[in-house]
GUBA-230461 format. One record per residue (C-alpha): residue in three letters; x, y, z; residue number from 1. Coordinates in steps of 0.2 Angstrom, whole numbers, plus 5000, padded with zeros to 4 digits. Example, Ala and Ser with C-alpha at 12.3 -4.5 7.8 and 13.67 -1.06 7.14 Angstrom:
+------+------+------+------+------+
| resn |    u |    v |    w | resi |
+------+------+------+------+------+
|  ALA | 5062 | 4978 | 5039 |    1 |
|  SER | 5068 | 4995 | 5036 |    2 |
+------+------+------+------+------+
REM end
This chain:
+------+------+------+------+------+
| resn |    u |    v |    w | resi |
+------+------+------+------+------+
|  MET | 5109 | 5108 | 5027 |    1 |
|  THR | 5093 | 5099 | 5021 |    2 |
|  ASP | 5086 | 5100 | 5004 |    3 |
|  ALA | 5073 | 5113 | 5004 |    4 |
|  GLY | 5060 | 5102 | 4997 |    5 |
|  SER | 5062 | 5088 | 5010 |    6 |
|  PHE | 5063 | 5101 | 5024 |    7 |
|  TRP | 5046 | 5107 | 5021 |    8 |
|  GLU | 5038 | 5089 | 5018 |    9 |
|  ASP | 5045 | 5082 | 5034 |   10 |
|  PRO | 5029 | 5077 | 5044 |   11 |
|  ASP | 5036 | 5083 | 5061 |   12 |
|  ARG | 5039 | 5100 | 5053 |   13 |
|  VAL | 5022 | 5101 | 5046 |   14 |
|  GLU | 5014 | 5097 | 5063 |   15 |
|  GLU | 5026 | 5110 | 5071 |   16 |
|  PHE | 5019 | 5124 | 5059 |   17 |
|  ALA | 5001 | 5117 | 5061 |   18 |
|  GLY | 5002 | 5119 | 5080 |   19 |
|  ARG | 5006 | 5138 | 5079 |   20 |
|  GLU | 4994 | 5151 | 5084 |   21 |
|  PRO | 4987 | 5162 | 5071 |   22 |
|  ASP | 4997 | 5178 | 5068 |   23 |
|  ARG | 4993 | 5192 | 5080 |   24 |
|  ARG | 4994 | 5206 | 5068 |   25 |
|  LEU | 4983 | 5197 | 5055 |   26 |
|  VAL | 4970 | 5193 | 5069 |   27 |
|  GLU | 4970 | 5212 | 5073 |   28 |
|  LEU | 4969 | 5217 | 5055 |   29 |
|  LEU | 4954 | 5206 | 5051 |   30 |
|  GLU | 4944 | 5216 | 5063 |   31 |
|  SER | 4945 | 5231 | 5051 |   32 |
|  PHE | 4935 | 5221 | 5037 |   33 |
|  GLU | 4916 | 5224 | 5040 |   34 |
|  GLN | 4911 | 5211 | 5026 |   35 |
|  PRO | 4922 | 5196 | 5027 |   36 |
|  GLY | 4911 | 5186 | 5016 |   37 |
|  VAL | 4915 | 5197 | 5001 |   38 |
|  THR | 4933 | 5200 | 5006 |   39 |
|  ARG | 4945 | 5189 | 4995 |   40 |
|  VAL | 4961 | 5185 | 5004 |   41 |
|  LEU | 4976 | 5175 | 4998 |   42 |
|  ASP | 4986 | 5166 | 5011 |   43 |
|  LEU | 5003 | 5165 | 5002 |   44 |
|  GLY | 5013 | 5151 | 5009 |   45 |
|  CYS | 5000 | 5144 | 5021 |   46 |
|  ALA | 5011 | 5131 | 5029 |   47 |
|  GLY | 5001 | 5121 | 5041 |   48 |
|  GLY | 4986 | 5132 | 5040 |   49 |
|  ARG | 4986 | 5142 | 5056 |   50 |
|  ASN | 4981 | 5158 | 5047 |   51 |
|  THR | 4970 | 5150 | 5033 |   52 |
|  ALA | 4960 | 5142 | 5047 |   53 |
|  VAL | 4956 | 5158 | 5056 |   54 |
|  LEU | 4952 | 5166 | 5039 |   55 |
|  ALA | 4939 | 5152 | 5035 |   56 |
|  GLU | 4932 | 5152 | 5053 |   57 |
|  ARG | 4928 | 5171 | 5051 |   58 |
|  GLY | 4920 | 5169 | 5035 |   59 |
|  PHE | 4933 | 5177 | 5023 |   60 |
|  ASP | 4933 | 5172 | 5005 |   61 |
|  VAL | 4950 | 5163 | 5007 |   62 |
|  GLN | 4962 | 5155 | 4994 |   63 |
|  ALA | 4978 | 5147 | 5000 |   64 |
|  ILE | 4994 | 5141 | 4992 |   65 |
|  ASP | 5010 | 5133 | 4997 |   66 |
|  SER | 5024 | 5124 | 4988 |   67 |
|  SER | 5024 | 5109 | 5000 |   68 |
|  SER | 5011 | 5096 | 4996 |   69 |
|  SER | 5012 | 5090 | 5014 |   70 |
|  MET | 5008 | 5108 | 5021 |   71 |
|  VAL | 4993 | 5109 | 5008 |   72 |
|  ALA | 4986 | 5092 | 5014 |   73 |
|  ARG | 4987 | 5098 | 5032 |   74 |
|  THR | 4979 | 5114 | 5029 |   75 |
|  ARG | 4965 | 5106 | 5018 |   76 |
|  GLY | 4962 | 5095 | 5033 |   77 |
|  ARG | 4960 | 5109 | 5045 |   78 |
|  VAL | 4947 | 5119 | 5034 |   79 |
|  GLU | 4937 | 5105 | 5026 |   80 |
|  THR | 4925 | 5104 | 5041 |   81 |
|  LEU | 4921 | 5122 | 5038 |   82 |
|  LEU | 4921 | 5122 | 5020 |   83 |
|  GLY | 4918 | 5104 | 5014 |   84 |
|  ASN | 4930 | 5093 | 5006 |   85 |
|  GLY | 4927 | 5100 | 4988 |   86 |
|  GLU | 4929 | 5118 | 4993 |   87 |
|  ALA | 4944 | 5114 | 5004 |   88 |
|  GLU | 4953 | 5106 | 4988 |   89 |
|  ARG | 4948 | 5120 | 4977 |   90 |
|  ARG | 4953 | 5134 | 4989 |   91 |
|  VAL | 4970 | 5126 | 4996 |   92 |
|  ARG | 4982 | 5121 | 4982 |   93 |
|  VAL | 5000 | 5118 | 4979 |   94 |
|  GLY | 5008 | 5134 | 4971 |   95 |
|  ARG | 5022 | 5146 | 4971 |   96 |
|  MET | 5023 | 5164 | 4976 |   97 |
|  GLU | 5032 | 5169 | 4960 |   98 |
|  ASP | 5018 | 5161 | 4949 |   99 |
|  LEU | 5001 | 5166 | 4953 |  100 |
|  SER | 4994 | 5163 | 4936 |  101 |
|  ASP | 4979 | 5153 | 4943 |  102 |
|  PHE | 4972 | 5170 | 4949 |  103 |
|  ALA | 4967 | 5185 | 4938 |  104 |
|  SER | 4974 | 5202 | 4941 |  105 |
|  GLY | 4965 | 5212 | 4954 |  106 |
|  SER | 4958 | 5196 | 4963 |  107 |
|  PHE | 4961 | 5200 | 4981 |  108 |
|  GLN | 4958 | 5214 | 4994 |  109 |
|  LEU | 4972 | 5206 | 5006 |  110 |
|  VAL | 4987 | 5195 | 5003 |  111 |
|  VAL | 4994 | 5187 | 5018 |  112 |
|  ALA | 5013 | 5185 | 5016 |  113 |
|  LEU | 5020 | 5180 | 5032 |  114 |
|  GLY | 5037 | 5171 | 5032 |  115 |
|  VAL | 5036 | 5167 | 5014 |  116 |
|  TYR | 5046 | 5180 | 5003 |  117 |
|  HIS | 5062 | 5176 | 5011 |  118 |
|  ASN | 5061 | 5159 | 5003 |  119 |
|  ALA | 5065 | 5166 | 4986 |  120 |
|  VAL | 5081 | 5157 | 4980 |  121 |
|  SER | 5087 | 5171 | 4968 |  122 |
|  GLU | 5084 | 5189 | 4964 |  123 |
|  GLU | 5073 | 5184 | 4949 |  124 |
|  LYS | 5062 | 5174 | 4960 |  125 |
|  TRP | 5061 | 5188 | 4973 |  126 |
|  GLU | 5057 | 5200 | 4959 |  127 |
|  GLN | 5043 | 5189 | 4952 |  128 |
|  ALA | 5035 | 5186 | 4969 |  129 |
|  LEU | 5033 | 5204 | 4972 |  130 |
|  LYS | 5027 | 5208 | 4955 |  131 |
|  GLU | 5014 | 5194 | 4956 |  132 |
|  THR | 5008 | 5200 | 4973 |  133 |
|  ALA | 5005 | 5217 | 4966 |  134 |
|  ARG | 4996 | 5210 | 4951 |  135 |
|  VAL | 4983 | 5200 | 4960 |  136 |
|  LEU | 4979 | 5214 | 4973 |  137 |
|  VAL | 4965 | 5226 | 4969 |  138 |
|  PRO | 4970 | 5245 | 4969 |  139 |
|  HIS | 4972 | 5250 | 4987 |  140 |
|  GLY | 4973 | 5232 | 4992 |  141 |
|  LEU | 4983 | 5227 | 5007 |  142 |
|  VAL | 4998 | 5215 | 5010 |  143 |
|  LEU | 5003 | 5209 | 5027 |  144 |
|  VAL | 5022 | 5205 | 5027 |  145 |
|  ALA | 5034 | 5196 | 5039 |  146 |
|  THR | 5051 | 5192 | 5032 |  147 |
|  PHE | 5068 | 5188 | 5040 |  148 |
|  THR | 5082 | 5200 | 5040 |  149 |
|  PRO | 5101 | 5198 | 5038 |  150 |
|  ASP | 5102 | 5199 | 5057 |  151 |
|  PHE | 5094 | 5183 | 5060 |  152 |
|  ARG | 5105 | 5170 | 5069 |  153 |
|  PRO | 5096 | 5153 | 5067 |  154 |
|  HIS | 5111 | 5145 | 5076 |  155 |
|  GLY | 5119 | 5159 | 5085 |  156 |
|  GLU | 5131 | 5163 | 5072 |  157 |
|  LYS | 5132 | 5177 | 5059 |  158 |
|  LEU | 5124 | 5172 | 5042 |  159 |
|  ARG | 5135 | 5171 | 5026 |  160 |
|  ARG | 5131 | 5180 | 5011 |  161 |
|  VAL | 5131 | 5170 | 4995 |  162 |
|  ALA | 5145 | 5175 | 4983 |  163 |
|  GLY | 5139 | 5186 | 4969 |  164 |
|  SER | 5122 | 5190 | 4978 |  165 |
|  SER | 5117 | 5206 | 4987 |  166 |
|  HIS | 5103 | 5198 | 4998 |  167 |
|  LEU | 5105 | 5179 | 4997 |  168 |
|  TYR | 5112 | 5171 | 5013 |  169 |
|  GLU | 5118 | 5154 | 5019 |  170 |
|  GLY | 5116 | 5147 | 5037 |  171 |
|  PHE | 5098 | 5140 | 5037 |  172 |
|  ASP | 5093 | 5122 | 5038 |  173 |
|  ALA | 5082 | 5124 | 5023 |  174 |
|  GLY | 5095 | 5132 | 5012 |  175 |
|  PRO | 5099 | 5150 | 5007 |  176 |
|  LEU | 5086 | 5163 | 5010 |  177 |
|  TYR | 5083 | 5181 | 5003 |  178 |
|  LEU | 5085 | 5193 | 5017 |  179 |
|  LEU | 5083 | 5212 | 5018 |  180 |
|  GLU | 5082 | 5225 | 5031 |  181 |
|  ALA | 5066 | 5234 | 5035 |  182 |
|  ASP | 5070 | 5250 | 5025 |  183 |
|  GLU | 5076 | 5239 | 5010 |  184 |
|  LEU | 5060 | 5229 | 5011 |  185 |
|  ASP | 5050 | 5246 | 5010 |  186 |
|  ALA | 5060 | 5251 | 4995 |  187 |
|  GLU | 5057 | 5235 | 4986 |  188 |
|  MET | 5038 | 5235 | 4990 |  189 |
|  ALA | 5037 | 5253 | 4984 |  190 |
|  ARG | 5046 | 5249 | 4968 |  191 |
|  HIS | 5031 | 5237 | 4964 |  192 |
|  GLY | 5018 | 5250 | 4969 |  193 |
|  MET | 5015 | 5245 | 4987 |  194 |
|  VAL | 5018 | 5258 | 5001 |  195 |
|  PRO | 5018 | 5256 | 5020 |  196 |
|  VAL | 5002 | 5259 | 5029 |  197 |
|  VAL | 5011 | 5260 | 5046 |  198 |
|  PRO | 5030 | 5261 | 5049 |  199 |
|  THR | 5038 | 5244 | 5046 |  200 |
|  GLU | 5046 | 5237 | 5062 |  201 |
|  THR | 5061 | 5226 | 5065 |  202 |
|  VAL | 5056 | 5213 | 5078 |  203 |
|  GLU | 5069 | 5202 | 5088 |  204 |
|  ALA | 5065 | 5186 | 5098 |  205 |
|  ALA | 5076 | 5174 | 5106 |  206 |
|  THR | 5075 | 5156 | 5100 |  207 |
|  ASP | 5081 | 5140 | 5108 |  208 |
|  THR | 5097 | 5140 | 5096 |  209 |
|  GLY | 5099 | 5159 | 5092 |  210 |
|  ARG | 5089 | 5174 | 5088 |  211 |
|  ARG | 5075 | 5177 | 5076 |  212 |
|  VAL | 5074 | 5195 | 5068 |  213 |
|  THR | 5060 | 5199 | 5056 |  214 |
|  ALA | 5054 | 5215 | 5046 |  215 |
|  ASN | 5035 | 5216 | 5049 |  216 |
|  GLY | 5026 | 5227 | 5037 |  217 |
|  LEU | 5009 | 5232 | 5031 |  218 |
|  TYR | 5008 | 5239 | 5013 |  219 |
|  ARG | 4994 | 5246 | 5002 |  220 |
|  LYS | 4994 | 5245 | 4984 |  221 |
|  ARG | 4993 | 5262 | 4975 |  222 |
|  GLY | 4977 | 5266 | 4967 |  223 |
|  ARG | 4975 | 5270 | 4949 |  224 |
+------+------+------+------+------+
REM end
């Protein structure tokens, strides 16, 4: 197992994530926004910038954070030709999902949280991440989610639950991850005032070493 910090700073991994196509669900969702220029979007855990770049290209008012400085640098490089160096540095920053204090409450119409919530290393971090997401969303704002489930088999073997934890599992190269089934994810989001727009799906895909299983959801923050 690799230390989580060094895992995400590895240059080859940064390029692997940068080379991925924009998320299909996100691209489809963006079509529903009639005024991109006045639609504020937070890309939470931007990785190599695949989704930040498409948001910038389509003219959305995008902010992006990632805990990896290498991922942030790669994402900045992708958007600075569109936004300029100063704007790229202002909009793409190192940050953590459980601490969005750089952003005021009700800042965003959309939060993109694809492959990020499961990186919570404790129940406290998980709780704070959802709390912060709900805080920075406007009433009726949307959050697009993809997160791993306990059925994920990164190396073909069943994951091991961490002793004393309900949802923390071992068996990943980057360290333990926080995993929930789709119905559990719905319940957790609802507890923070975010309810499904469409039924949350469990999606399976074969990988070179095992099987990837994710819960894919779209949630809307309740209005006042």
